[in-house]
BAKOL-634411 format. One record per residue (C-alpha): residue number from 1; residue in one letter; y, z, x. Coordinates in nm, 2 decimals, always signed. Each point is the difference from the previous one (the first is absolute). Example, Ala and Ser with C-alpha at 12.3 -4.5 7.8 and 13.67 -1.06 7.14 Angstrom:
<recs>
1 / A / -0.45 / +0.78 / +1.23
2 / S / +0.34 / -0.07 / +0.14
</recs>
This chain:
<recs>
1 / M / +0.83 / +1.70 / +3.35
2 / A / -0.32 / +0.20 / -0.08
3 / T / +0.10 / -0.02 / -0.37
4 / V / +0.02 / -0.37 / +0.04
5 / C / -0.35 / -0.04 / +0.15
6 / A / -0.15 / +0.21 / -0.25
7 / E / +0.13 / -0.21 / -0.28
8 / K / -0.13 / -0.32 / +0.19
9 / T / -0.36 / +0.14 / -0.01
10 / T / +0.01 / +0.09 / -0.33
11 / D / +0.10 / -0.32 / -0.10
12 / G / -0.23 / -0.16 / +0.22
13 / Q / -0.28 / +0.20 / -0.18
14 / I / +0.14 / -0.13 / -0.32
15 / A / -0.02 / -0.34 / +0.09
16 / D / -0.37 / +0.04 / +0.12
17 / R / -0.07 / +0.12 / -0.36
18 / L / +0.20 / -0.29 / -0.17
19 / F / -0.16 / -0.26 / +0.19
20 / R / -0.33 / +0.06 / -0.06
21 / P / -0.16 / -0.29 / -0.20
22 / I / -0.09 / +0.11 / -0.37
23 / K / -0.20 / -0.12 / -0.29
24 / L / +0.11 / +0.04 / -0.36
25 / G / -0.32 / -0.11 / -0.21
26 / G / +0.04 / -0.38 / +0.10
27 / L / +0.31 / -0.02 / +0.17
28 / E / -0.03 / +0.06 / +0.36
29 / L / +0.33 / +0.07 / +0.17
30 / S / +0.08 / +0.00 / +0.40
31 / N / +0.23 / +0.29 / -0.03
32 / R / +0.15 / +0.28 / -0.26
33 / I / +0.36 / -0.13 / +0.00
34 / A / +0.10 / -0.19 / -0.32
35 / M / +0.35 / -0.11 / -0.06
36 / A / +0.13 / +0.14 / -0.33
37 / P / +0.11 / -0.26 / -0.31
38 / M / +0.39 / -0.04 / +0.09
39 / S / +0.22 / -0.23 / -0.25
40 / R / +0.20 / -0.20 / +0.18
41 / Y / +0.15 / -0.26 / -0.23
42 / F / +0.00 / -0.32 / +0.21
43 / C / -0.23 / -0.26 / -0.25
44 / A / +0.32 / -0.13 / -0.17
45 / D / -0.23 / -0.21 / -0.21
46 / G / -0.30 / +0.27 / -0.05
47 / V / -0.19 / -0.19 / +0.30
48 / P / -0.09 / +0.11 / +0.32
49 / H / +0.14 / -0.20 / +0.27
50 / E / -0.07 / -0.06 / +0.37
51 / K / +0.21 / +0.29 / +0.10
52 / V / -0.22 / +0.25 / -0.20
53 / S / -0.29 / -0.15 / +0.16
54 / A / +0.13 / +0.10 / +0.35
55 / Y / +0.14 / +0.32 / -0.10
56 / Y / -0.35 / +0.11 / -0.10
57 / S / -0.20 / -0.16 / +0.24
58 / R / +0.21 / +0.15 / +0.26
59 / R / -0.08 / +0.36 / -0.09
60 / A / -0.36 / -0.11 / +0.03
61 / L / +0.02 / -0.15 / +0.33
62 / N / +0.14 / +0.35 / +0.09
63 / Q / -0.32 / +0.16 / -0.12
64 / V / +0.10 / +0.09 / -0.35
65 / G / -0.38 / +0.03 / -0.15
66 / L / +0.12 / -0.04 / -0.34
67 / I / +0.26 / -0.22 / -0.20
68 / L / +0.11 / +0.14 / -0.32
69 / T / +0.24 / -0.25 / -0.10
70 / E / +0.35 / +0.05 / -0.18
71 / A / -0.07 / +0.07 / -0.37
72 / T / -0.01 / -0.34 / -0.16
73 / Y / +0.03 / -0.08 / -0.40
74 / I / -0.30 / -0.09 / -0.21
75 / G / +0.04 / -0.27 / -0.21
76 / H / +0.12 / +0.14 / -0.34
77 / P / +0.35 / -0.04 / -0.11
78 / T / +0.09 / +0.37 / -0.01
79 / A / -0.10 / +0.06 / +0.38
80 / P / +0.29 / -0.10 / +0.21
81 / S / +0.35 / +0.26 / +0.01
82 / Y / +0.13 / -0.12 / +0.33
83 / E / +0.08 / -0.37 / +0.16
84 / G / -0.20 / -0.10 / +0.32
85 / V / -0.26 / +0.16 / -0.05
86 / P / -0.35 / -0.25 / +0.04
87 / Y / -0.21 / -0.04 / -0.29
88 / F / -0.40 / -0.01 / +0.05
89 / A / -0.02 / -0.21 / -0.28
90 / G / +0.07 / -0.37 / -0.06
91 / E / -0.11 / -0.29 / +0.22
92 / A / +0.27 / +0.00 / +0.26
93 / A / +0.01 / +0.36 / +0.06
94 / L / -0.38 / +0.04 / +0.04
95 / A / +0.04 / -0.31 / +0.24
96 / G / +0.26 / +0.17 / +0.21
97 / W / -0.23 / +0.34 / -0.03
98 / A / -0.30 / -0.19 / +0.14
99 / K / +0.20 / -0.10 / +0.29
100 / V / +0.08 / +0.35 / +0.09
101 / R / -0.35 / +0.12 / -0.05
102 / T / -0.10 / -0.28 / +0.26
103 / A / +0.28 / +0.13 / +0.23
104 / V / -0.09 / +0.32 / -0.02
105 / H / -0.40 / -0.02 / +0.07
106 / A / +0.10 / -0.26 / +0.27
107 / A / +0.22 / +0.29 / +0.17
108 / G / -0.32 / +0.26 / -0.07
109 / G / +0.10 / +0.18 / -0.28
110 / K / -0.14 / +0.04 / -0.39
111 / I / +0.25 / -0.02 / -0.26
112 / F / +0.02 / +0.11 / -0.36
113 / P / +0.27 / -0.09 / -0.23
114 / Q / +0.16 / +0.25 / -0.24
115 / L / +0.02 / -0.06 / -0.36
116 / W / +0.30 / +0.11 / -0.20
117 / H / +0.16 / +0.01 / -0.34
118 / T / +0.34 / +0.22 / -0.01
119 / G / -0.03 / +0.10 / -0.35
120 / S / +0.34 / +0.18 / -0.12
121 / F / +0.18 / -0.14 / +0.32
122 / R / +0.05 / -0.31 / -0.16
123 / N / +0.27 / -0.11 / -0.24
124 / S / +0.04 / -0.31 / -0.22
125 / S / +0.28 / -0.11 / +0.24
126 / M / -0.24 / -0.11 / +0.30
127 / A / -0.12 / -0.27 / +0.16
128 / P / -0.24 / -0.20 / -0.03
129 / Q / -0.05 / +0.09 / -0.38
130 / P / +0.33 / +0.09 / -0.13
131 / G / -0.04 / +0.11 / -0.36
132 / V / -0.33 / +0.14 / +0.06
133 / P / +0.07 / +0.39 / -0.05
134 / G / -0.13 / +0.27 / +0.23
135 / V / -0.34 / +0.18 / -0.14
136 / G / -0.14 / +0.33 / +0.07
137 / P / -0.29 / +0.21 / -0.18
138 / S / +0.28 / +0.15 / -0.23
139 / E / +0.36 / -0.12 / -0.12
140 / N / +0.22 / +0.15 / +0.29
141 / L / +0.35 / +0.04 / -0.06
142 / N / +0.12 / -0.04 / +0.34
143 / A / -0.06 / +0.38 / +0.12
144 / F / -0.19 / -0.11 / +0.31
145 / T / +0.15 / -0.33 / +0.12
146 / G / +0.39 / -0.04 / -0.05
147 / H / -0.06 / -0.32 / -0.22
148 / A / +0.24 / -0.05 / -0.29
149 / E / -0.25 / -0.10 / -0.24
150 / P / -0.33 / +0.17 / -0.09
151 / T / -0.34 / -0.10 / +0.08
152 / K / -0.24 / -0.11 / -0.24
153 / A / -0.32 / +0.16 / -0.10
154 / M / -0.28 / -0.25 / +0.09
155 / T / -0.25 / -0.11 / -0.27
156 / E / -0.37 / +0.04 / +0.04
157 / K / +0.04 / -0.38 / +0.04
158 / E / +0.24 / +0.00 / +0.27
159 / I / -0.21 / +0.27 / +0.19
160 / F / -0.30 / -0.23 / -0.02
161 / E / +0.19 / -0.30 / +0.14
162 / V / +0.13 / +0.21 / +0.27
163 / I / -0.35 / +0.14 / +0.08
164 / E / -0.12 / -0.35 / +0.03
165 / S / +0.28 / -0.12 / +0.22
166 / Y / -0.12 / +0.27 / +0.25
167 / A / -0.34 / -0.12 / -0.04
168 / E / +0.10 / -0.32 / +0.07
169 / A / +0.23 / +0.10 / +0.30
170 / A / -0.29 / +0.15 / +0.16
171 / E / -0.25 / -0.29 / -0.05
172 / A / +0.25 / -0.23 / +0.17
173 / A / +0.00 / +0.24 / +0.29
174 / Q / -0.38 / -0.03 / +0.05
175 / R / +0.01 / -0.34 / -0.05
176 / L / +0.28 / -0.06 / +0.29
177 / G / -0.18 / +0.23 / +0.26
178 / F / +0.18 / +0.30 / -0.03
179 / D / -0.19 / +0.30 / +0.12
180 / G / +0.06 / +0.24 / -0.33
181 / V / +0.30 / +0.03 / -0.23
182 / E / +0.22 / +0.32 / -0.05
183 / I / +0.11 / +0.14 / -0.33
184 / H / +0.35 / +0.13 / -0.02
185 / G / -0.03 / +0.29 / -0.23
186 / A / +0.25 / +0.21 / +0.17
187 / H / +0.36 / +0.12 / -0.03
188 / G / +0.12 / -0.01 / -0.35
189 / Y / -0.13 / -0.37 / -0.07
190 / L / -0.17 / -0.12 / -0.31
191 / I / -0.35 / +0.11 / +0.09
192 / D / +0.13 / +0.32 / +0.12
193 / E / +0.24 / +0.03 / -0.32
194 / F / -0.35 / +0.00 / -0.19
195 / F / -0.12 / +0.28 / +0.18
196 / W / +0.32 / +0.21 / -0.02
197 / A / +0.03 / +0.22 / -0.33
198 / T / +0.41 / -0.04 / +0.03
199 / S / -0.03 / -0.39 / -0.02
200 / N / -0.33 / -0.03 / -0.22
201 / R / +0.02 / +0.17 / -0.34
202 / R / -0.21 / -0.25 / -0.16
203 / T / -0.23 / +0.13 / -0.29
204 / D / -0.26 / -0.30 / +0.03
205 / R / -0.31 / -0.02 / +0.27
206 / Y / +0.24 / -0.04 / +0.29
207 / G / +0.21 / +0.30 / -0.06
208 / G / -0.15 / +0.39 / -0.05
209 / N / -0.09 / +0.22 / +0.27
210 / R / +0.01 / -0.03 / +0.38
211 / R / -0.34 / -0.16 / +0.01
212 / D / +0.05 / -0.20 / -0.28
213 / R / +0.32 / -0.14 / +0.12
214 / T / -0.20 / -0.19 / +0.29
215 / R / -0.15 / -0.24 / -0.24
216 / F / +0.26 / -0.25 / +0.06
217 / A / -0.08 / +0.00 / +0.39
218 / V / -0.36 / +0.02 / -0.06
219 / E / -0.03 / -0.28 / -0.18
220 / V / +0.20 / -0.18 / +0.22
221 / I / -0.25 / +0.07 / +0.29
222 / E / -0.28 / -0.07 / -0.22
223 / A / +0.16 / -0.32 / -0.07
224 / M / -0.01 / -0.09 / +0.36
225 / R / -0.29 / +0.12 / +0.09
226 / S / -0.19 / -0.27 / -0.27
227 / R / +0.18 / -0.26 / +0.17
228 / V / -0.03 / +0.07 / +0.40
229 / G / -0.35 / +0.18 / -0.03
230 / P / -0.13 / +0.38 / +0.12
231 / D / +0.04 / -0.08 / +0.39
232 / F / +0.39 / -0.12 / -0.01
233 / P / +0.24 / +0.29 / +0.12
234 / I / +0.21 / +0.12 / -0.25
235 / S / +0.27 / +0.26 / +0.16
236 / F / +0.22 / +0.17 / -0.30
237 / R / +0.33 / +0.18 / +0.13
238 / Y / +0.10 / +0.28 / -0.18
239 / S / +0.26 / +0.27 / +0.06
240 / Q / +0.12 / +0.35 / -0.14
241 / W / +0.36 / -0.10 / -0.01
242 / K / +0.22 / -0.26 / -0.20
243 / Q / +0.28 / -0.17 / +0.10
244 / Q / +0.18 / +0.12 / -0.31
245 / D / -0.11 / +0.39 / +0.07
246 / Y / -0.14 / +0.07 / +0.36
247 / K / -0.11 / +0.33 / -0.12
248 / A / -0.20 / -0.16 / -0.28
249 / V / -0.40 / +0.06 / +0.05
250 / L / -0.30 / -0.15 / -0.12
251 / G / -0.18 / +0.32 / +0.02
252 / E / +0.10 / +0.36 / +0.09
253 / T / -0.31 / +0.11 / +0.08
254 / P / -0.31 / -0.17 / +0.18
255 / A / -0.19 / +0.02 / -0.31
256 / E / +0.28 / -0.20 / -0.15
257 / L / +0.05 / -0.24 / +0.23
258 / A / -0.38 / -0.09 / +0.00
259 / D / +0.06 / -0.05 / -0.39
260 / V / +0.20 / -0.32 / +0.14
261 / L / -0.21 / -0.11 / +0.29
262 / E / -0.35 / +0.05 / -0.14
263 / P / +0.04 / -0.29 / -0.27
264 / L / +0.08 / -0.21 / +0.26
265 / V / -0.27 / +0.02 / +0.23
266 / D / -0.24 / +0.00 / -0.29
267 / A / +0.16 / -0.38 / -0.10
268 / G / -0.04 / -0.12 / +0.35
269 / V / +0.24 / +0.06 / +0.24
270 / S / -0.08 / -0.03 / +0.36
271 / I / +0.24 / +0.19 / +0.20
272 / V / +0.32 / +0.24 / -0.12
273 / H / +0.32 / -0.02 / +0.15
274 / C / +0.19 / +0.30 / -0.02
275 / S / +0.41 / -0.05 / +0.00
276 / T / +0.17 / +0.32 / +0.13
277 / R / +0.35 / +0.03 / +0.18
278 / R / -0.13 / +0.25 / +0.27
279 / L / -0.37 / -0.06 / +0.00
280 / W / -0.05 / +0.29 / +0.24
281 / E / +0.11 / +0.28 / -0.27
282 / P / -0.25 / +0.17 / -0.20
283 / G / -0.08 / -0.16 / -0.34
284 / F / -0.06 / +0.32 / -0.18
285 / P / +0.19 / +0.31 / +0.21
286 / A / -0.13 / +0.25 / -0.25
287 / E / -0.35 / -0.12 / +0.08
288 / N / +0.00 / -0.06 / +0.39
289 / D / +0.16 / -0.23 / +0.26
290 / M / -0.21 / -0.30 / -0.06
291 / T / +0.20 / -0.30 / -0.02
292 / L / +0.02 / -0.20 / -0.35
293 / A / -0.21 / -0.27 / +0.20
294 / G / -0.27 / +0.27 / +0.06
295 / W / +0.01 / +0.09 / -0.35
296 / T / -0.03 / -0.35 / -0.12
297 / K / -0.31 / -0.03 / +0.24
298 / R / -0.16 / +0.29 / -0.13
299 / L / +0.03 / -0.06 / -0.36
300 / T / -0.09 / -0.37 / +0.00
301 / G / -0.24 / -0.01 / +0.29
302 / L / +0.13 / -0.35 / +0.11
303 / P / +0.17 / -0.11 / +0.29
304 / V / +0.39 / +0.09 / +0.02
305 / I / +0.31 / -0.18 / +0.09
306 / A / +0.24 / +0.23 / +0.09
307 / V / +0.41 / -0.10 / +0.03
308 / G / +0.34 / +0.22 / +0.05
309 / G / +0.22 / -0.02 / +0.29
310 / A / -0.25 / -0.03 / +0.29
311 / G / +0.16 / -0.13 / +0.32
312 / L / +0.39 / +0.06 / -0.12
313 / D / +0.18 / +0.32 / +0.10
314 / R / +0.08 / +0.09 / -0.34
315 / P / -0.15 / -0.13 / -0.32
316 / G / +0.39 / -0.10 / -0.15
317 / L / +0.10 / -0.35 / -0.06
318 / N / +0.17 / +0.02 / +0.38
319 / A / -0.25 / +0.09 / +0.20
320 / A / +0.17 / -0.10 / +0.32
321 / E / -0.28 / +0.09 / +0.26
322 / A / -0.34 / -0.07 / +0.07
323 / T / -0.18 / +0.35 / +0.05
324 / S / -0.31 / +0.17 / +0.11
325 / L / -0.31 / -0.06 / -0.24
326 / E / -0.07 / +0.39 / +0.07
327 / V / +0.07 / +0.05 / -0.42
328 / I / -0.36 / -0.17 / -0.08
329 / E / -0.21 / +0.14 / +0.28
330 / R / -0.14 / +0.30 / -0.25
331 / P / -0.05 / -0.22 / -0.31
332 / L / -0.15 / -0.29 / +0.22
333 / A / -0.23 / +0.27 / +0.19
334 / R / -0.14 / +0.14 / -0.30
335 / D / -0.08 / -0.35 / -0.16
336 / E / +0.25 / +0.04 / -0.29
337 / F / +0.05 / -0.38 / +0.01
338 / D / -0.15 / -0.29 / +0.12
339 / I / +0.28 / -0.23 / +0.03
340 / L / +0.35 / +0.05 / +0.12
341 / A / +0.25 / -0.25 / -0.19
342 / V / +0.36 / -0.02 / +0.20
343 / G / +0.29 / -0.16 / -0.12
344 / R / +0.35 / +0.02 / +0.13
345 / A / -0.13 / +0.05 / +0.34
346 / L / -0.18 / -0.28 / -0.02
347 / L / +0.29 / -0.20 / -0.18
348 / A / +0.20 / +0.08 / +0.27
349 / D / -0.21 / -0.06 / +0.31
350 / P / -0.30 / -0.24 / -0.03
351 / A / -0.14 / +0.10 / +0.30
352 / W / -0.01 / +0.37 / -0.11
353 / A / -0.39 / -0.03 / -0.05
354 / L / -0.01 / -0.11 / +0.36
355 / K / +0.19 / +0.24 / +0.12
356 / V / -0.18 / +0.29 / -0.18
357 / R / -0.34 / -0.11 / +0.19
358 / Q / +0.19 / -0.07 / +0.33
359 / G / +0.12 / +0.38 / -0.02
360 / R / +0.38 / -0.13 / -0.05
361 / A / +0.05 / +0.11 / -0.37
362 / H / +0.32 / +0.18 / +0.10
363 / E / +0.14 / -0.36 / +0.13
364 / G / +0.01 / -0.12 / -0.32
365 / V / +0.30 / -0.14 / -0.18
366 / G / +0.15 / +0.21 / -0.23
367 / Y / +0.05 / -0.11 / -0.35
368 / S / +0.35 / -0.07 / -0.17
369 / R / +0.11 / -0.14 / -0.36
370 / E / +0.14 / -0.33 / +0.20
371 / Q / -0.35 / -0.08 / +0.09
372 / L / -0.08 / -0.10 / -0.36
373 / K / +0.24 / -0.31 / +0.03
374 / S / -0.19 / -0.17 / +0.20
375 / L / -0.39 / -0.09 / +0.01
376 / F / -0.13 / +0.02 / +0.37
</recs>
């Protein structure tokens, strides 16, 4: 009994910190909990519908301060790889997203769309543009994605067109009244492929050393910033690991990671979203016990969103039970991150944030893959 009480006390103290209002530049949030982006594949025509609005607004109504939407395709024909993913381009999709934004705001939340190009994960048989090949920074002979055909190396013209598609999506988000945007620059997709030496073997200005390989991301950010002005929030999600290689890293040391992050800051990013599999683990164990989110905050000087396993009994794909938030107590107390993004715990339980606030985190519904079959 004493152990249970101690756990509840710890979770209560963590909840007190998580539910303090926070201001990040011009973005004011009622608390420090965000819904992490999670692909759901329920938009058969690429257009978000009423169930999508209800899905996100339900979390906002249950006191999630910031909704980061599932990844959405920018309007370039090479962007999509998977069926059921919504676009953030085109009249019908944008009208659908306007309704989602309205519903989330009515529920008291703030919302960013996450903008996505899947890069080498596409092959030419995929809808809605069959015949359009997958693209990446360099030709990819299928060492990563398991597709039966190679990825085409992007021309500079194609790079420019993709950059413009990102900028158009950011401009649309601002026009529709969203509170900011997030760029998906993680997990081995297109922007991350440019960062990674294994997938970026270019010899032009988009290749080269670690800092040079950020040029594509930098130009995406600069193009977006030129459309939305200096104050509209732009979050950038990055990761060390890739789907293609969980042991891959952008930087072996803090100095090497700085070579990737500093150009993004200079280009105009306002928030950095640090994606790890277990957010509480040390980012560079040889240095100290600071989390990767903590290092990110130190290296960039910007607000940081941390994500990776919070609210689950284990970080695997079948985390069957809700658990204590004790694992985030130390990095939270040390201000190593500003926002806690929660994925599967919120997917499983729309009321998870409210339960945390009420000291009932242990009552959260555990996550299972079966929950992916419905949108609730």
